[in-house]
N, C-alpha and C positions, 0 to 999 in steps of 0.2 A: 653366758647364755641369755641373760636379759637383754643385752645389746643386740643380739641376733634376733630375738623375739620382737623387740621394738622396731628394728630395721625392717623386718618382714612385714609387720603390721603397717608401718608407714608406707612402704612400697606398694602394698596391696591397696591401701587407701588412695594413694596418688594415682595408681593405674586406673582404678575405677572412676576417679574424679575427672580424669582427662581422657577417658575412653571415647567420648563423642567428638572430641576435637573442638575447635573454635567455631562458634556459630555467631555470625554477625547479627546484631539486633535489627529488627525490622521497624523502621520509622515511617509511619504513614504521613504524607504531606497534608498540611492543613487545607481544607477546601477553600477555593477562591470563588467569591461571589462576584459575578460580572453583571452589572446593570445595563440593560439594553435601552439606549435612548430612542425616543420615538422620532422617526425621521419626518413625520408629517408636519410637525411644528417648525422644524428647521428649514423646510423647503419654501415656506412663505416669504422669508426675507429675500432670497435671491429673485424670486418671482416679482416681488414688489419693486425691487431695484430695477429689474429689466423693464417693467411697465413704466416706471417713472422716466427712465432713459428714453424709451420709445416715445412717450408723450413729449418730452423736451425736444427730441430730434424732429418729430413731425410738426411741431408748432414753431420751430425755428425758421425765421425768414418770412413768415406770413405777416402781411400788414392788414390793417382793417379797411384800407381804401382799395377799391377795385383797380385792376390794371388798366392803364390807358392804352387803347388800341387805335392805331391809324390817326391821320390828321383830320 
């Protein structure tokens, strides 16, 4: 009789313990901090390079002496 009583108690406990089924744990991802770089400071380098190339091209081939025209 004791075995039957213990078996009944264990089965009742096991049934109520597993009644809800398996619930997957909810894991929230860690927040990711994204730093936005300022584009105003990085635009000056390409502009300066273009200005320097423009100055070098426009000054190339010019001499200090005026051109000789006609005889």
